[in-house]
Biopython code that builds the backbone (N, CA, C, O; Angstrom):
import numpy as np
from Bio.PDB.StructureBuilder import StructureBuilder

atoms = [
    (1, "MET", "N", (-13.603, -18.769, 11.593)),
    (1, "MET", "CA", (-15.051, -18.752, 11.578)),
    (1, "MET", "C", (-15.591, -18.033, 10.335)),
    (1, "MET", "O", (-16.516, -18.528, 9.691)),
    (2, "PHE", "N", (-15.019, -16.867, 9.993)),
    (2, "PHE", "CA", (-15.486, -16.088, 8.842)),
    (2, "PHE", "C", (-14.410, -15.971, 7.769)),
    (2, "PHE", "O", (-14.350, -14.956, 7.074)),
    (3, "LYS", "N", (-13.562, -16.980, 7.619)),
    (3, "LYS", "CA", (-12.412, -16.864, 6.723)),
    (3, "LYS", "C", (-12.792, -16.648, 5.265)),
    (3, "LYS", "O", (-11.966, -16.153, 4.498)),
    (4, "ASN", "N", (-13.993, -16.994, 4.854)),
    (4, "ASN", "CA", (-14.423, -16.794, 3.467)),
    (4, "ASN", "C", (-15.226, -15.518, 3.275)),
    (4, "ASN", "O", (-15.756, -15.281, 2.190)),
    (5, "LEU", "N", (-15.325, -14.696, 4.309)),
    (5, "LEU", "CA", (-16.105, -13.464, 4.247)),
    (5, "LEU", "C", (-15.203, -12.299, 3.856)),
    (5, "LEU", "O", (-14.137, -12.106, 4.440)),
    (6, "LYS", "N", (-15.638, -11.523, 2.863)),
    (6, "LYS", "CA", (-14.882, -10.342, 2.430)),
    (6, "LYS", "C", (-15.714, -9.100, 2.729)),
    (6, "LYS", "O", (-16.869, -8.993, 2.317)),
    (7, "ILE", "N", (-15.105, -8.164, 3.456)),
    (7, "ILE", "CA", (-15.805, -6.969, 3.932)),
    (7, "ILE", "C", (-15.050, -5.723, 3.509)),
    (7, "ILE", "O", (-13.824, -5.660, 3.602)),
    (8, "ILE", "N", (-15.801, -4.730, 3.039)),
    (8, "ILE", "CA", (-15.247, -3.412, 2.749)),
    (8, "ILE", "C", (-15.727, -2.480, 3.857)),
    (8, "ILE", "O", (-16.917, -2.438, 4.171)),
    (9, "ASP", "N", (-14.804, -1.740, 4.443)),
    (9, "ASP", "CA", (-15.110, -0.836, 5.555)),
    (9, "ASP", "C", (-14.761, 0.588, 5.144)),
    (9, "ASP", "O", (-13.590, 0.921, 4.963)),
    (10, "ILE", "N", (-15.783, 1.424, 4.998)),
    (10, "ILE", "CA", (-15.548, 2.841, 4.695)),
    (10, "ILE", "C", (-16.095, 3.715, 5.824)),
    (10, "ILE", "O", (-16.471, 4.868, 5.611)),
    (11, "SER", "N", (-16.131, 3.148, 7.013)),
    (11, "SER", "CA", (-16.649, 3.870, 8.169)),
    (11, "SER", "C", (-15.526, 4.588, 8.911)),
    (11, "SER", "O", (-14.344, 4.359, 8.657)),
    (12, "THR", "N", (-15.923, 5.457, 9.830)),
    (12, "THR", "CA", (-14.948, 6.210, 10.623)),
    (12, "THR", "C", (-15.351, 6.220, 12.096)),
    (12, "THR", "O", (-16.470, 5.847, 12.446)),
    (13, "VAL", "N", (-14.461, 6.634, 12.922)),
    (13, "VAL", "CA", (-14.580, 6.872, 14.357)),
    (13, "VAL", "C", (-14.671, 5.559, 15.141)),
    (13, "VAL", "O", (-13.645, 4.891, 15.270)),
    (14, "LEU", "N", (-15.820, 5.146, 15.670)),
    (14, "LEU", "CA", (-15.827, 4.001, 16.584)),
    (14, "LEU", "C", (-16.739, 2.855, 16.161)),
    (14, "LEU", "O", (-16.263, 1.739, 15.950)),
    (15, "ALA", "N", (-18.023, 3.105, 16.034)),
    (15, "ALA", "CA", (-18.981, 2.007, 15.848)),
    (15, "ALA", "C", (-18.678, 1.176, 14.606)),
    (15, "ALA", "O", (-18.515, -0.041, 14.704)),
    (16, "GLY", "N", (-18.601, 1.811, 13.446)),
    (16, "GLY", "CA", (-18.340, 1.082, 12.202)),
    (16, "GLY", "C", (-17.001, 0.372, 12.203)),
    (16, "GLY", "O", (-16.951, -0.832, 11.952)),
    (17, "PRO", "N", (-15.910, 1.083, 12.480)),
    (17, "PRO", "CA", (-14.610, 0.417, 12.496)),
    (17, "PRO", "C", (-14.531, -0.744, 13.493)),
    (17, "PRO", "O", (-13.863, -1.744, 13.228)),
    (18, "SER", "N", (-15.202, -0.617, 14.626)),
    (18, "SER", "CA", (-15.188, -1.708, 15.608)),
    (18, "SER", "C", (-15.848, -2.963, 15.053)),
    (18, "SER", "O", (-15.372, -4.073, 15.291)),
    (19, "VAL", "N", (-16.944, -2.793, 14.312)),
    (19, "VAL", "CA", (-17.616, -3.940, 13.695)),
    (19, "VAL", "C", (-16.648, -4.655, 12.751)),
    (19, "VAL", "O", (-16.548, -5.881, 12.768)),
    (20, "GLY", "N", (-15.936, -3.879, 11.927)),
    (20, "GLY", "CA", (-14.961, -4.472, 11.017)),
    (20, "GLY", "C", (-13.868, -5.221, 11.748)),
    (20, "GLY", "O", (-13.447, -6.293, 11.312)),
    (21, "THR", "N", (-13.407, -4.671, 12.849)),
    (21, "THR", "CA", (-12.366, -5.324, 13.641)),
    (21, "THR", "C", (-12.871, -6.631, 14.245)),
    (21, "THR", "O", (-12.136, -7.618, 14.281)),
    (22, "PHE", "N", (-14.113, -6.649, 14.720)),
    (22, "PHE", "CA", (-14.675, -7.893, 15.263)),
    (22, "PHE", "C", (-14.659, -8.990, 14.201)),
    (22, "PHE", "O", (-14.277, -10.126, 14.479)),
    (23, "PHE", "N", (-15.081, -8.637, 12.970)),
    (23, "PHE", "CA", (-15.067, -9.621, 11.883)),
    (23, "PHE", "C", (-13.636, -10.058, 11.550)),
    (23, "PHE", "O", (-13.384, -11.243, 11.333)),
    (24, "ALA", "N", (-12.702, -9.104, 11.511)),
    (24, "ALA", "CA", (-11.303, -9.442, 11.213)),
    (24, "ALA", "C", (-10.740, -10.401, 12.256)),
    (24, "ALA", "O", (-10.023, -11.343, 11.917)),
    (25, "GLU", "N", (-11.062, -10.163, 13.514)),
    (25, "GLU", "CA", (-10.583, -11.043, 14.579)),
    (25, "GLU", "C", (-11.134, -12.461, 14.449)),
    (25, "GLU", "O", (-10.541, -13.414, 14.954)),
    (26, "LEU", "N", (-12.277, -12.592, 13.765)),
    (26, "LEU", "CA", (-12.889, -13.910, 13.564)),
    (26, "LEU", "C", (-12.550, -14.493, 12.199)),
    (26, "LEU", "O", (-13.160, -15.475, 11.773)),
    (27, "GLY", "N", (-11.569, -13.886, 11.500)),
    (27, "GLY", "CA", (-11.041, -14.464, 10.280)),
    (27, "GLY", "C", (-11.454, -13.832, 8.971)),
    (27, "GLY", "O", (-10.932, -14.217, 7.924)),
    (28, "ALA", "N", (-12.368, -12.878, 8.983)),
    (28, "ALA", "CA", (-12.803, -12.244, 7.735)),
    (28, "ALA", "C", (-11.688, -11.383, 7.145)),
    (28, "ALA", "O", (-10.833, -10.862, 7.862)),
    (29, "GLN", "N", (-11.720, -11.249, 5.824)),
    (29, "GLN", "CA", (-10.821, -10.305, 5.149)),
    (29, "GLN", "C", (-11.531, -8.954, 5.152)),
    (29, "GLN", "O", (-12.595, -8.812, 4.549)),
    (30, "VAL", "N", (-10.956, -7.972, 5.821)),
    (30, "VAL", "CA", (-11.565, -6.646, 5.924)),
    (30, "VAL", "C", (-10.624, -5.635, 5.294)),
    (30, "VAL", "O", (-9.457, -5.530, 5.669)),
    (31, "ILE", "N", (-11.152, -4.891, 4.329)),
    (31, "ILE", "CA", (-10.381, -3.843, 3.664)),
    (31, "ILE", "C", (-10.968, -2.500, 4.069)),
    (31, "ILE", "O", (-12.125, -2.205, 3.768)),
    (32, "LYS", "N", (-10.175, -1.694, 4.748)),
    (32, "LYS", "CA", (-10.600, -0.341, 5.113)),
    (32, "LYS", "C", (-10.200, 0.587, 3.978)),
    (32, "LYS", "O", (-9.031, 0.656, 3.599)),
    (33, "VAL", "N", (-11.180, 1.296, 3.443)),
    (33, "VAL", "CA", (-10.943, 2.230, 2.346)),
    (33, "VAL", "C", (-11.025, 3.643, 2.907)),
    (33, "VAL", "O", (-12.013, 4.026, 3.534)),
    (34, "GLU", "N", (-9.957, 4.414, 2.666)),
    (34, "GLU", "CA", (-9.896, 5.801, 3.127)),
    (34, "GLU", "C", (-9.518, 6.706, 1.968)),
    (34, "GLU", "O", (-8.871, 6.271, 1.015)),
    (35, "HIS", "N", (-9.920, 7.953, 2.053)),
    (35, "HIS", "CA", (-9.501, 8.962, 1.081)),
    (35, "HIS", "C", (-7.992, 9.154, 1.230)),
    (35, "HIS", "O", (-7.479, 9.120, 2.349)),
    (36, "PRO", "N", (-7.270, 9.356, 0.121)),
    (36, "PRO", "CA", (-5.806, 9.497, 0.204)),
    (36, "PRO", "C", (-5.328, 10.688, 1.031)),
    (36, "PRO", "O", (-4.230, 10.650, 1.584)),
    (37, "GLU", "N", (-6.126, 11.731, 1.122)),
    (37, "GLU", "CA", (-5.709, 12.920, 1.880)),
    (37, "GLU", "C", (-6.577, 13.154, 3.111)),
    (37, "GLU", "O", (-6.066, 13.523, 4.168)),
    (38, "ASN", "N", (-7.864, 12.947, 2.986)),
    (38, "ASN", "CA", (-8.793, 13.177, 4.100)),
    (38, "ASN", "C", (-9.143, 11.844, 4.743)),
    (38, "ASN", "O", (-10.304, 11.437, 4.774)),
    (39, "TYR", "N", (-8.123, 11.177, 5.252)),
    (39, "TYR", "CA", (-8.307, 9.842, 5.814)),
    (39, "TYR", "C", (-9.076, 9.896, 7.125)),
    (39, "TYR", "O", (-9.444, 10.969, 7.603)),
    (40, "ASP", "N", (-9.307, 8.746, 7.685)),
    (40, "ASP", "CA", (-10.054, 8.631, 8.939)),
    (40, "ASP", "C", (-9.449, 9.566, 9.988)),
    (40, "ASP", "O", (-8.268, 9.467, 10.321)),
    (41, "VAL", "N", (-10.265, 10.454, 10.490)),
    (41, "VAL", "CA", (-9.820, 11.485, 11.429)),
    (41, "VAL", "C", (-9.193, 10.886, 12.686)),
    (41, "VAL", "O", (-8.362, 11.526, 13.330)),
    (42, "THR", "N", (-9.584, 9.672, 13.034)),
    (42, "THR", "CA", (-9.054, 9.088, 14.267)),
    (42, "THR", "C", (-7.585, 8.699, 14.167)),
    (42, "THR", "O", (-6.962, 8.382, 15.181)),
    (43, "ARG", "N", (-7.023, 8.719, 12.964)),
    (43, "ARG", "CA", (-5.572, 8.489, 12.842)),
    (43, "ARG", "C", (-4.801, 9.551, 13.634)),
    (43, "ARG", "O", (-3.692, 9.302, 14.107)),
    (44, "SER", "N", (-5.402, 10.738, 13.770)),
    (44, "SER", "CA", (-4.709, 11.842, 14.446)),
    (44, "SER", "C", (-5.171, 12.048, 15.892)),
    (44, "SER", "O", (-4.698, 12.975, 16.548)),
    (45, "TRP", "N", (-6.058, 11.236, 16.394)),
    (45, "TRP", "CA", (-6.521, 11.357, 17.778)),
    (45, "TRP", "C", (-5.488, 10.722, 18.705)),
    (45, "TRP", "O", (-5.584, 9.543, 19.047)),
    (46, "LYS", "N", (-4.513, 11.511, 19.100)),
    (46, "LYS", "CA", (-3.378, 10.974, 19.854)),
    (46, "LYS", "C", (-3.318, 11.507, 21.278)),
    (46, "LYS", "O", (-3.733, 12.626, 21.576)),
    (47, "LEU", "N", (-2.790, 10.666, 22.126)),
    (47, "LEU", "CA", (-2.473, 11.092, 23.478)),
    (47, "LEU", "C", (-1.221, 11.955, 23.421)),
    (47, "LEU", "O", (-0.441, 11.834, 22.477)),
    (48, "PRO", "N", (-1.010, 12.819, 24.399)),
    (48, "PRO", "CA", (0.198, 13.642, 24.393)),
    (48, "PRO", "C", (1.486, 12.825, 24.323)),
    (48, "PRO", "O", (2.500, 13.305, 23.816)),
    (49, "SER", "N", (1.450, 11.617, 24.820)),
    (49, "SER", "CA", (2.654, 10.778, 24.833)),
    (49, "SER", "C", (2.928, 10.081, 23.494)),
    (49, "SER", "O", (3.999, 9.502, 23.312)),
    (50, "GLU", "N", (1.973, 10.131, 22.557)),
    (50, "GLU", "CA", (2.167, 9.455, 21.270)),
    (50, "GLU", "C", (2.974, 10.323, 20.313)),
    (50, "GLU", "O", (2.800, 11.541, 20.267)),
    (51, "LYS", "N", (3.856, 9.687, 19.552)),
    (51, "LYS", "CA", (4.684, 10.409, 18.592)),
    (51, "LYS", "C", (3.844, 10.902, 17.421)),
    (51, "LYS", "O", (2.922, 10.227, 16.964)),
    (52, "LYS", "N", (4.185, 12.090, 16.952)),
    (52, "LYS", "CA", (3.441, 12.719, 15.868)),
    (52, "LYS", "C", (3.411, 11.858, 14.605)),
    (52, "LYS", "O", (2.387, 11.793, 13.924)),
    (53, "GLU", "N", (4.518, 11.203, 14.292)),
    (53, "GLU", "CA", (4.616, 10.435, 13.046)),
    (53, "GLU", "C", (3.894, 9.085, 13.108)),
    (53, "GLU", "O", (3.722, 8.439, 12.075)),
    (54, "ASN", "N", (3.476, 8.653, 14.281)),
    (54, "ASN", "CA", (2.802, 7.361, 14.424)),
    (54, "ASN", "C", (1.287, 7.505, 14.282)),
    (54, "ASN", "O", (0.718, 8.560, 14.564)),
    (55, "THR", "N", (0.657, 6.434, 13.844)),
    (55, "THR", "CA", (-0.802, 6.369, 13.851)),
    (55, "THR", "C", (-1.257, 6.289, 15.299)),
    (55, "THR", "O", (-0.586, 5.677, 16.131)),
    (56, "SER", "N", (-2.385, 6.900, 15.602)),
    (56, "SER", "CA", (-2.856, 6.906, 16.987)),
    (56, "SER", "C", (-3.211, 5.502, 17.470)),
    (56, "SER", "O", (-3.630, 4.643, 16.694)),
    (57, "ALA", "N", (-3.034, 5.299, 18.749)),
    (57, "ALA", "CA", (-3.407, 4.024, 19.362)),
    (57, "ALA", "C", (-4.909, 3.793, 19.213)),
    (57, "ALA", "O", (-5.355, 2.658, 19.046)),
    (58, "TYR", "N", (-5.677, 4.865, 19.272)),
    (58, "TYR", "CA", (-7.131, 4.756, 19.099)),
    (58, "TYR", "C", (-7.455, 4.146, 17.742)),
    (58, "TYR", "O", (-8.196, 3.166, 17.657)),
    (59, "PHE", "N", (-6.895, 4.730, 16.675)),
    (59, "PHE", "CA", (-7.147, 4.227, 15.319)),
    (59, "PHE", "C", (-6.714, 2.772, 15.209)),
    (59, "PHE", "O", (-7.449, 1.934, 14.686)),
    (60, "ALA", "N", (-5.528, 2.479, 15.702)),
    (60, "ALA", "CA", (-5.000, 1.114, 15.613)),
    (60, "ALA", "C", (-5.903, 0.114, 16.330)),
    (60, "ALA", "O", (-6.077, -1.012, 15.864)),
    (61, "SER", "N", (-6.471, 0.518, 17.451)),
    (61, "SER", "CA", (-7.287, -0.420, 18.231)),
    (61, "SER", "C", (-8.630, -0.716, 17.585)),
    (61, "SER", "O", (-9.148, -1.820, 17.751)),
    (62, "VAL", "N", (-9.214, 0.228, 16.856)),
    (62, "VAL", "CA", (-10.517, -0.023, 16.221)),
    (62, "VAL", "C", (-10.387, -0.426, 14.756)),
    (62, "VAL", "O", (-11.395, -0.601, 14.071)),
    (63, "ASN", "N", (-9.160, -0.573, 14.274)),
    (63, "ASN", "CA", (-8.936, -1.003, 12.888)),
    (63, "ASN", "C", (-7.947, -2.162, 12.813)),
    (63, "ASN", "O", (-7.327, -2.396, 11.776)),
    (64, "TYR", "N", (-7.811, -2.872, 13.908)),
    (64, "TYR", "CA", (-6.892, -4.001, 14.016)),
    (64, "TYR", "C", (-7.276, -5.107, 13.031)),
    (64, "TYR", "O", (-8.451, -5.446, 12.893)),
    (65, "GLY", "N", (-6.278, -5.660, 12.354)),
    (65, "GLY", "CA", (-6.502, -6.816, 11.501)),
    (65, "GLY", "C", (-6.996, -6.516, 10.102)),
    (65, "GLY", "O", (-7.323, -7.438, 9.355)),
    (66, "LYS", "N", (-7.058, -5.249, 9.732)),
    (66, "LYS", "CA", (-7.565, -4.863, 8.412)),
    (66, "LYS", "C", (-6.414, -4.551, 7.465)),
    (66, "LYS", "O", (-5.308, -4.222, 7.893)),
    (67, "SER", "N", (-6.696, -4.661, 6.171)),
    (67, "SER", "CA", (-5.774, -4.119, 5.174)),
    (67, "SER", "C", (-6.335, -2.759, 4.768)),
    (67, "SER", "O", (-7.496, -2.456, 5.041)),
    (68, "TYR", "N", (-5.516, -1.948, 4.121)),
    (68, "TYR", "CA", (-5.910, -0.570, 3.833)),
    (68, "TYR", "C", (-5.733, -0.241, 2.362)),
    (68, "TYR", "O", (-4.768, -0.655, 1.720)),
    (69, "GLU", "N", (-6.690, 0.514, 1.847)),
    (69, "GLU", "CA", (-6.620, 1.063, 0.492)),
    (69, "GLU", "C", (-6.969, 2.538, 0.593)),
    (69, "GLU", "O", (-7.906, 2.923, 1.292)),
    (70, "ARG", "N", (-6.215, 3.345, -0.103)),
    (70, "ARG", "CA", (-6.519, 4.780, -0.163)),
    (70, "ARG", "C", (-7.101, 5.072, -1.537)),
    (70, "ARG", "O", (-6.408, 4.960, -2.548)),
    (71, "LEU", "N", (-8.366, 5.444, -1.571)),
    (71, "LEU", "CA", (-9.065, 5.721, -2.821)),
    (71, "LEU", "C", (-9.858, 7.009, -2.697)),
    (71, "LEU", "O", (-10.500, 7.258, -1.677)),
    (72, "ASP", "N", (-9.809, 7.819, -3.733)),
    (72, "ASP", "CA", (-10.627, 9.025, -3.830)),
    (72, "ASP", "C", (-11.823, 8.672, -4.702)),
    (72, "ASP", "O", (-11.712, 8.641, -5.928)),
    (73, "LEU", "N", (-12.956, 8.407, -4.082)),
    (73, "LEU", "CA", (-14.123, 7.924, -4.818)),
    (73, "LEU", "C", (-14.701, 8.946, -5.783)),
    (73, "LEU", "O", (-15.557, 8.603, -6.598)),
    (74, "SER", "N", (-14.252, 10.196, -5.710)),
    (74, "SER", "CA", (-14.701, 11.201, -6.681)),
    (74, "SER", "C", (-13.909, 11.109, -7.986)),
    (74, "SER", "O", (-14.271, 11.742, -8.978)),
    (75, "GLN", "N", (-12.838, 10.326, -7.987)),
    (75, "GLN", "CA", (-12.026, 10.122, -9.188)),
    (75, "GLN", "C", (-12.465, 8.831, -9.885)),
    (75, "GLN", "O", (-12.649, 7.798, -9.240)),
    (76, "VAL", "N", (-12.629, 8.903, -11.201)),
    (76, "VAL", "CA", (-13.179, 7.777, -11.965)),
    (76, "VAL", "C", (-12.409, 6.482, -11.719)),
    (76, "VAL", "O", (-13.012, 5.453, -11.417)),
    (77, "LYS", "N", (-11.097, 6.524, -11.845)),
    (77, "LYS", "CA", (-10.294, 5.301, -11.690)),
    (77, "LYS", "C", (-10.463, 4.698, -10.297)),
    (77, "LYS", "O", (-10.663, 3.491, -10.158)),
    (78, "ASP", "N", (-10.381, 5.539, -9.270)),
    (78, "ASP", "CA", (-10.526, 5.047, -7.898)),
    (78, "ASP", "C", (-11.942, 4.522, -7.640)),
    (78, "ASP", "O", (-12.124, 3.526, -6.940)),
    (79, "HIS", "N", (-12.940, 5.203, -8.214)),
    (79, "HIS", "CA", (-14.327, 4.749, -8.069)),
    (79, "HIS", "C", (-14.490, 3.364, -8.697)),
    (79, "HIS", "O", (-15.157, 2.497, -8.133)),
    (80, "GLU", "N", (-13.881, 3.162, -9.860)),
    (80, "GLU", "CA", (-13.950, 1.855, -10.526)),
    (80, "GLU", "C", (-13.282, 0.766, -9.680)),
    (80, "GLU", "O", (-13.792, -0.350, -9.583)),
    (81, "ILE", "N", (-12.155, 1.094, -9.078)),
    (81, "ILE", "CA", (-11.475, 0.134, -8.198)),
    (81, "ILE", "C", (-12.375, -0.216, -7.016)),
    (81, "ILE", "O", (-12.528, -1.386, -6.663)),
    (82, "PHE", "N", (-12.968, 0.810, -6.413)),
    (82, "PHE", "CA", (-13.869, 0.587, -5.282)),
    (82, "PHE", "C", (-15.034, -0.315, -5.681)),
    (82, "PHE", "O", (-15.378, -1.251, -4.960)),
    (83, "MET", "N", (-15.639, -0.028, -6.831)),
    (83, "MET", "CA", (-16.779, -0.834, -7.274)),
    (83, "MET", "C", (-16.351, -2.270, -7.582)),
    (83, "MET", "O", (-17.147, -3.195, -7.424)),
    (84, "SER", "N", (-15.112, -2.465, -8.017)),
    (84, "SER", "CA", (-14.630, -3.840, -8.225)),
    (84, "SER", "C", (-14.516, -4.567, -6.886)),
    (84, "SER", "O", (-14.766, -5.770, -6.815)),
    (85, "PHE", "N", (-14.140, -3.849, -5.825)),
    (85, "PHE", "CA", (-14.132, -4.436, -4.483)),
    (85, "PHE", "C", (-15.550, -4.833, -4.076)),
    (85, "PHE", "O", (-15.778, -5.918, -3.541)),
    (86, "ILE", "N", (-16.499, -3.928, -4.341)),
    (86, "ILE", "CA", (-17.896, -4.167, -3.975)),
    (86, "ILE", "C", (-18.419, -5.429, -4.660)),
    (86, "ILE", "O", (-19.109, -6.237, -4.039)),
    (87, "LYS", "N", (-18.089, -5.594, -5.932)),
    (87, "LYS", "CA", (-18.574, -6.760, -6.689)),
    (87, "LYS", "C", (-18.132, -8.078, -6.062)),
    (87, "LYS", "O", (-18.805, -9.096, -6.219)),
    (88, "GLU", "N", (-17.012, -8.063, -5.358)),
    (88, "GLU", "CA", (-16.459, -9.291, -4.772)),
    (88, "GLU", "C", (-16.691, -9.396, -3.263)),
    (88, "GLU", "O", (-16.191, -10.321, -2.623)),
    (89, "SER", "N", (-17.444, -8.458, -2.695)),
    (89, "SER", "CA", (-17.605, -8.400, -1.241)),
    (89, "SER", "C", (-18.924, -8.998, -0.783)),
    (89, "SER", "O", (-19.883, -9.131, -1.544)),
    (90, "ASP", "N", (-18.927, -9.350, 0.489)),
    (90, "ASP", "CA", (-20.135, -9.872, 1.117)),
    (90, "ASP", "C", (-20.839, -8.815, 1.960)),
    (90, "ASP", "O", (-22.047, -8.885, 2.183)),
    (91, "LEU", "N", (-20.070, -7.840, 2.425)),
    (91, "LEU", "CA", (-20.600, -6.874, 3.376)),
    (91, "LEU", "C", (-19.884, -5.539, 3.201)),
    (91, "LEU", "O", (-18.685, -5.498, 2.929)),
    (92, "LEU", "N", (-20.624, -4.459, 3.357)),
    (92, "LEU", "CA", (-20.058, -3.108, 3.339)),
    (92, "LEU", "C", (-20.425, -2.438, 4.650)),
    (92, "LEU", "O", (-21.591, -2.408, 5.043)),
    (93, "ILE", "N", (-19.418, -1.901, 5.319)),
    (93, "ILE", "CA", (-19.644, -1.159, 6.560)),
    (93, "ILE", "C", (-19.413, 0.311, 6.259)),
    (93, "ILE", "O", (-18.332, 0.699, 5.816)),
    (94, "MET", "N", (-20.436, 1.134, 6.501)),
    (94, "MET", "CA", (-20.272, 2.581, 6.303)),
    (94, "MET", "C", (-21.171, 3.322, 7.267)),
    (94, "MET", "O", (-22.184, 2.798, 7.731)),
    (95, "ASN", "N", (-20.783, 4.545, 7.560)),
    (95, "ASN", "CA", (-21.574, 5.388, 8.455)),
    (95, "ASN", "C", (-21.542, 6.836, 7.974)),
    (95, "ASN", "O", (-21.269, 7.753, 8.748)),
    (96, "PHE", "N", (-21.822, 7.027, 6.693)),
    (96, "PHE", "CA", (-21.837, 8.368, 6.119)),
    (96, "PHE", "C", (-23.044, 9.158, 6.598)),
    (96, "PHE", "O", (-24.081, 8.590, 6.940)),
    (97, "LYS", "N", (-22.895, 10.461, 6.616)),
    (97, "LYS", "CA", (-24.047, 11.305, 6.914)),
    (97, "LYS", "C", (-24.932, 11.367, 5.665)),
    (97, "LYS", "O", (-24.453, 11.118, 4.558)),
    (98, "PRO", "N", (-26.218, 11.696, 5.831)),
    (98, "PRO", "CA", (-27.130, 11.730, 4.687)),
    (98, "PRO", "C", (-26.583, 12.596, 3.548)),
    (98, "PRO", "O", (-26.100, 13.707, 3.768)),
    (99, "GLY", "N", (-26.671, 12.069, 2.345)),
    (99, "GLY", "CA", (-26.236, 12.797, 1.158)),
    (99, "GLY", "C", (-24.845, 12.444, 0.676)),
    (99, "GLY", "O", (-24.562, 12.557, -0.517)),
    (100, "ASP", "N", (-23.964, 12.016, 1.578)),
    (100, "ASP", "CA", (-22.584, 11.712, 1.177)),
    (100, "ASP", "C", (-22.504, 10.533, 0.219)),
    (100, "ASP", "O", (-21.691, 10.541, -0.705)),
    (101, "GLN", "N", (-23.334, 9.526, 0.426)),
    (101, "GLN", "CA", (-23.338, 8.371, -0.475)),
    (101, "GLN", "C", (-23.628, 8.803, -1.906)),
    (101, "GLN", "O", (-22.951, 8.377, -2.842)),
    (102, "ASN", "N", (-24.631, 9.644, -2.067)),
    (102, "ASN", "CA", (-25.009, 10.080, -3.416)),
    (102, "ASN", "C", (-23.927, 10.941, -4.049)),
    (102, "ASN", "O", (-23.685, 10.836, -5.251)),
    (103, "LYS", "N", (-23.270, 11.792, -3.262)),
    (103, "LYS", "CA", (-22.177, 12.619, -3.792)),
    (103, "LYS", "C", (-21.057, 11.756, -4.359)),
    (103, "LYS", "O", (-20.428, 12.117, -5.353)),
    (104, "LEU", "N", (-20.815, 10.628, -3.730)),
    (104, "LEU", "CA", (-19.730, 9.734, -4.144)),
    (104, "LEU", "C", (-20.195, 8.681, -5.150)),
    (104, "LEU", "O", (-19.426, 7.805, -5.545)),
    (105, "LYS", "N", (-21.450, 8.775, -5.556)),
    (105, "LYS", "CA", (-22.041, 7.836, -6.522)),
    (105, "LYS", "C", (-21.979, 6.394, -6.020)),
    (105, "LYS", "O", (-21.671, 5.463, -6.763)),
    (106, "ILE", "N", (-22.281, 6.249, -4.742)),
    (106, "ILE", "CA", (-22.370, 4.906, -4.171)),
    (106, "ILE", "C", (-23.682, 4.775, -3.389)),
    (106, "ILE", "O", (-23.696, 4.339, -2.238)),
    (107, "SER", "N", (-24.770, 5.158, -4.037)),
    (107, "SER", "CA", (-26.081, 5.018, -3.408)),
    (107, "SER", "C", (-26.368, 3.539, -3.192)),
    (107, "SER", "O", (-25.723, 2.677, -3.790)),
    (108, "ASP", "N", (-27.332, 3.255, -2.339)),
    (108, "ASP", "CA", (-27.704, 1.861, -2.103)),
    (108, "ASP", "C", (-28.044, 1.163, -3.416)),
    (108, "ASP", "O", (-27.659, 0.014, -3.633)),
    (109, "GLU", "N", (-28.768, 1.862, -4.289)),
    (109, "GLU", "CA", (-29.165, 1.273, -5.572)),
    (109, "GLU", "C", (-27.946, 0.922, -6.424)),
    (109, "GLU", "O", (-27.896, -0.150, -7.027)),
    (110, "GLU", "N", (-26.967, 1.823, -6.474)),
    (110, "GLU", "CA", (-25.754, 1.563, -7.264)),
    (110, "GLU", "C", (-24.945, 0.405, -6.679)),
    (110, "GLU", "O", (-24.385, -0.406, -7.416)),
    (111, "LEU", "N", (-24.891, 0.337, -5.369)),
    (111, "LEU", "CA", (-24.161, -0.747, -4.715)),
    (111, "LEU", "C", (-24.843, -2.091, -4.966)),
    (111, "LEU", "O", (-24.178, -3.079, -5.277)),
    (112, "TRP", "N", (-26.167, -2.127, -4.830)),
    (112, "TRP", "CA", (-26.896, -3.381, -5.041)),
    (112, "TRP", "C", (-26.879, -3.794, -6.505)),
    (112, "TRP", "O", (-26.904, -4.984, -6.818)),
    (113, "LYS", "N", (-26.837, -2.818, -7.400)),
    (113, "LYS", "CA", (-26.729, -3.142, -8.827)),
    (113, "LYS", "C", (-25.388, -3.841, -9.098)),
    (113, "LYS", "O", (-25.325, -4.804, -9.863)),
    (114, "ALA", "N", (-24.333, -3.349, -8.467)),
    (114, "ALA", "CA", (-23.000, -3.948, -8.631)),
    (114, "ALA", "C", (-22.908, -5.313, -7.954)),
    (114, "ALA", "O", (-22.205, -6.202, -8.434)),
    (115, "ASN", "N", (-23.619, -5.476, -6.838)),
    (115, "ASN", "CA", (-23.557, -6.737, -6.091)),
    (115, "ASN", "C", (-24.884, -6.961, -5.360)),
    (115, "ASN", "O", (-25.053, -6.502, -4.230)),
    (116, "PRO", "N", (-25.817, -7.658, -5.993)),
    (116, "PRO", "CA", (-27.127, -7.892, -5.375)),
    (116, "PRO", "C", (-27.060, -8.661, -4.051)),
    (116, "PRO", "O", (-28.010, -8.607, -3.270)),
    (117, "LYS", "N", (-25.967, -9.373, -3.782)),
    (117, "LYS", "CA", (-25.827, -10.136, -2.535)),
    (117, "LYS", "C", (-25.330, -9.269, -1.377)),
    (117, "LYS", "O", (-25.320, -9.713, -0.229)),
    (118, "LEU", "N", (-24.923, -8.049, -1.671)),
    (118, "LEU", "CA", (-24.332, -7.176, -0.659)),
    (118, "LEU", "C", (-25.320, -6.904, 0.464)),
    (118, "LEU", "O", (-24.997, -6.185, 1.410)),
]
sb = StructureBuilder()
sb.init_structure("model")
sb.init_model(0)
sb.init_chain("A")
sb.init_seg("    ")
for serial, (resi, resn, name, xyz) in enumerate(atoms, 1):
    if name == "N":
        sb.init_residue(resn, " ", resi, " ")
    sb.init_atom(name, np.array(xyz, "f"), 0.0, 1.0, " ", f" {name:<3s}", serial, name[0])
structure = sb.get_structure()
């Protein structure tokens, strides 16, 4: 259904990641972008029965069907890679708290400048 749709997902926890998973299940290409060290906190939300070295079942269930990129958007090279993804994307899913977008130099204006169709 959405096989020609390309989505970048930089959201965390439940609502945002679930939206990305719904699109992935319907055929969209969804790339989840996480910081290389401060990745999505839900990777560590484990039941007592889950092995420490495994990704949590919670994370896996709300990020099913996605590919993953680890990028530090505060680093020039990684920021450039991210913006190249944006230029080729149809949709961006994010749920940052106020101010975080500007700190990472991905304000709405900068994103729309890179891809007016976003």
